[in-house]
C-alpha positions, -999 to +999 in steps of 0.1 A: +178+252+634+141+250+618+140+287+622+174+293+604+162+272+575+126+290+573+147+323+574+170+309+548+138+301+526+123+335+529+155+352+523+157+332+490+122+341+479+129+381+487+159+376+468+143+362+436+117+388+439+142+417+443+161+405+410+127+403+393+119+437+404+152+451+393+147+436+358+111+451+358+123+487+367+151+486+341+129+481+313+106+509+298+076+519+315+052+507+284+062+468+294+048+468+330+015+451+321+034+423+301+061+418+329+033+415+357+018+387+340+053+371+335+060+377+371+028+360+382+035+330+362+072+326+375+056+328+410+031+301+404+058+279+386+081+284+416+054+274+440+043+243+422+078+233+416+087+234+453+055+215+462+062+186+437+101+184+449+092+181+485+065+158+477+088+135+458+115+138+489+088+128+515+077+100+494+110+086+490+122+087+525+088+071+537+097+043+515+134+039+528+125+041+563+089+024+568+095+016+606+108+052+614+073+067+613+056+035+630+082+037+660+073+073+663+038+067+664+045+040+689+065+062+713+039+091+712+011+071+727-022+087+730-007+125+734+003+126+697+024+156+705+062+141+700+046+127+666+035+159+655+065+178+665+088+152+646+063+152+618+069+190+612+107+190+615+109+163+586+086+185+567+106+217+571+140+192+564+122+180+532+114+216+523+150+227+529+164+201+507+139+207+479+148+243+480+185+239+479+183+217+450+160+236+428+177+273+435+200+267+407+171+256+383+154+288+388+158+307+355+171+345+354+149+364+328+165+386+306+151+422+301+124+424+272+132+452+247+113+478+229+117+462+196+111+424+209+078+438+223+067+455+189+078+423+170+057+403+194+028+423+190+030+425+152+032+387+153-003+386+170-019+409+148-006+388+113-037+374+098-039+335+103-045+314+070-062+281+082-068+252+055-090+234+080-127+227+068-151+251+086-171+238+109-203+253+097-221+239+070-219+261+036-254+282+034-278+268+011-310+288-004-341+279+010-360+289-023-372+263-047-349+259-080-371+265-108-347+272-133-329+242-149-298+243-171-298+259-203-313+238-232-292+229-263-308+254-286-301+252-323-268+268-336-290+293-357-305+309-330-275+320-312-271+357-311-239+379-311-243+406-286-224+436-274-212+432-238-231+454-214-213+485-196-219+511-172-236+534-196-258+508-212-265+484-183-277+460-211-268+438-239-269+451-271-278+438-306-257+443-337-279+432-368-251+433-392-234+406-370-263+379-369-269+351-392-293+352-420-321+335-401-320+359-372-318+389-393-352+376-415-370+375-384-361+408-371-369+425-406-401+408-404-411+417-368-402+456-375-430+457-400-456+436-378-449+455-347-454+489-366-486+474-382-499+465-348-492+499-332-526+509-350-543+475-350-536+459-316-562+464-294-548+445-266-517+466-256-513+500-256-481+510-279-479+542-264-463+532-233-433+512-229-447+480-214-471+478-241-446+483-269-425+458-257-455+434-255-461+443-291-426+437-299-422+404-285-452+393-300-444+402-334-411+385-330-427+352-320-454+354-348-429+363-374-406+332-364-437+308-367-447+323-399-410+320-413-406+283-401-386+288-371-413+272-349-400+238-340-384+229-306-354+245-299-357+269-325-360+307-327-397+308-315-393+286-289-361+305-275-379+338-277-405+324-255-386+302-229-352+311-233-332+337-211-346+368-215-319+392-204-295+378-229-319+367-257-352+380-258-347+416-243-318+425-270-340+417-298-373+435-282-350+464-276-334+468-312-371+462-327-388+486-304-364+514-312-369+512-349-410+510-341-405+543-320-391+559-353-425+549-372-446+558-343-435+594-346-448+597-383-485+591-372-485+626-361-455+646-381-470+663-410-509+661-402-514+692-380-527+713-409-553+687-415-566+685-378-565+724-376-583+728-407-612+706-399-617+725-366-613+758-382-584+767-358-555+796-368-530+809-342-549+838-329-560+841-294-595+827-300-580+798-321-557+789-290-585+792-267-608+770-287-581+744-290-579+741-252-613+739-247-612+710-270-583+693-253-600+699-217-635+685-226-624+659-252-652+674-276-631+666-307-643+632-313-682+642-312-703+653-342-707+690-342-744+703-343-756+734-365-761+752-332-725+750-324-727+724-298-713+686-297-737+656-300-724+635-271-746+608-284-727+602-315-690+597-305-660+593-333-686+609-357-667+643-362-654+647-395-617+652-382-616+614-376-620+602-412-601+628-425-571+623-404-573+586-411-576+592-445-544+615-448-523+592-424-531+557-433-551+554-464-527+574-484-490+570-499-475+564-464-457+537-451-487+528-425-508+528-459-488+502-476-486+479-445-522+480-440-531+474-477-506+443-474-529+428-446-563+445-453-581+409-453-573+404-417-573+439-406-608+451-416-633+427-406-674+430-402-686+423-365-716+412-379-715+376-393-745+384-417-729+412-430-694+403-439-688+426-469-694+456-446-661+461-435-652+484-403-622+500-389-604+482-358-611+497-325-576+503-321-570+526-352-600+548-342-584+552-309-550+558-321-562+584-347-580+603-317-550+601-295-531+619-324-557+645-327-556+651-289-516+653-294-519+680-321-549+701-305-527+701-271-496+714-289-516+739-305-531+749-273-495+753-257-483+771-287-454+745-288-445+711-301-442+682-281-426+646-291-453+619-298-465+605-276-469+631-249-469+622-212-499+605-202-514+599-235-517+563-230-543+570-203-566+587-232-562+554-255-575+534-226-605+557-225-611+558-262-610+517-261-633+519-234-659+539-252-662+518-283-665+489-261-694+505-242-707+515-279-707+480-291-721+466-259-751+490-261-760+484-297-739+460-322-760+474-351-755+509-345-718+504-337-712+484-371-729+513-388-705+537-371-673+518-378-687+508-414-694+544-420-657+554-409-643+527-432-658+540-461-649+577-456-614+569-445-603+548-473-624+564-500-640+533-512-672+523-527-698+503-509-708+468-516-729+460-546-759+454-524-761+489-512-774+498-547-809+500-560-829+464-562-840+447-596-875+462-592-863+498-586-838+496-618-870+483-639-893+511-628-870+535-636-870+528-673-898+546-692-907+519-716-935+537-730-912+567-742-887+541-756-916+527-777-926+559-790-892+567-801-884+536-817-893+550-853-870+580-852-837+560-847-826+558-885-834+597-891-817+606-858-786+584-867-787+598-902-789+636-892-761+627-868-741+615-893-744+645-916-737+670-888-705+685-896-700+698-858-706+665-839-687+644-869-697+607-876-703+584-845-728+555-837-744+542-803-723+511-804-692+532-795-708+536-760-696+507-739-699+497-704-674+476-687-685+446-668-667+430-639-659+392-638-693+382-627-712+399-655-725+430-635-717+464-644-697+487-625-714+521-635-728+541-609-763+547-603-780+582-603-803+585-573-804+581-536-784+550-520-768+543-554-732+531-555-704+550-570-689+536-600-653+525-609-661+515-645-657+539-676-683+553-703-667+563-735-688+581-764-704+616-768-737+624-751-744+650-775-751+626-801-783+614-786-814+637-792-828+644-757-861+659-768-867+623-786-849+598-765-861+612-731-840+612-698-810+590-703-805+560-677-773+541-671-787+506-655-768+487-631-775+451-641 
């Protein structure tokens, strides 16, 4: 009986496996991996279900007949053979009942189609959107936060900018769209930055970084001078506002206009430089230009022997000739320089405040322009100003001037004061003229006393002269300055030139009687 039940149990299991195998073979070959997993799960479920049903049935029987197992134990005695055999029979009966009751509960699997499998695969691949908060904390910057919120700048400091594009990569400024306050600062900054291009000795305006620094400084200074220097005003915003959206567009706009003025330092002055060196477009002239550029001899004084005196830099005639034509004539630079003459030309010696000097930056920039003109002549072409690398020449010239001042302040003062007089074509101060004793010693008092009695005769003869006509000595006038000092020129070494006017006819004086005529500078 027990063996028959075991055979029936095995038969049922084989039958179930056979059905699953047939269902598996009926599907497409590409579902093997999926069904194998399902088969394994079904087997595990059947075994767990059988074990659980058998355990429940055994516990139920034990509760209904508690004395049955006890009596069996007593009858077995010490051998335990009968007890074990009866126990095995009971377990087999319980398993048979559990299997018979669970045969109807085993589900019959339907074959999985290819469409279902593809749908399941697509469902797995769909993205899952979760509204659950992330477990990881949001990343935070470990750098210190230096930039605070933008201050409440005054309304008239705001700019109207054109947005950046792929072509510009920066914000652009349209000056016409700005308010009157911004336009006034920009206009003043253009003139100041143009002037500082030749007067600023701290920044080199021949390179982009130096030009931007000059432009920003000009914007801030002009804002201060125009009264926009309060807190949260234009000057404050230029210094501490957002550089990308505020200072940078203003710097770029002004710098572009300054670049146009920078080109005029060279345009039209090639003839002045070439004439000073006696260069032409022959092979010899081009070769001489190459040598001048290679050795930087163009700043040194030329000796009668044809050599250059390296102990006297910036003493060549080309320096003051170029400065006179470019910066002390009728150019725009000349007007800008004259408007700020008192602050630009200052003596380096406190005890000689009237002996004005050229600033170092002006001499260095003039030398750079001369270098560029000679370089174009040597290459037989004309490049844009400034050419590449010219800012290094500017730094070299500034270093030479600084060394000259360090070596001898007096000689440096004489050099720069002489360049100022030659370039600006102005007269020397009055103190450079003759002293009072020298003026008094020049007058021949003896001759004056001897000719004193002939004044009437000479006057009458001149009045009766039909050729010269009538005149008198009172018509010869001397124009005096406000402090009572005559501005006539003195004849002789070390005398000052004149800006005054002398009227009258010299032919009315009898040189044989009156002696040598002397103009007195009182």
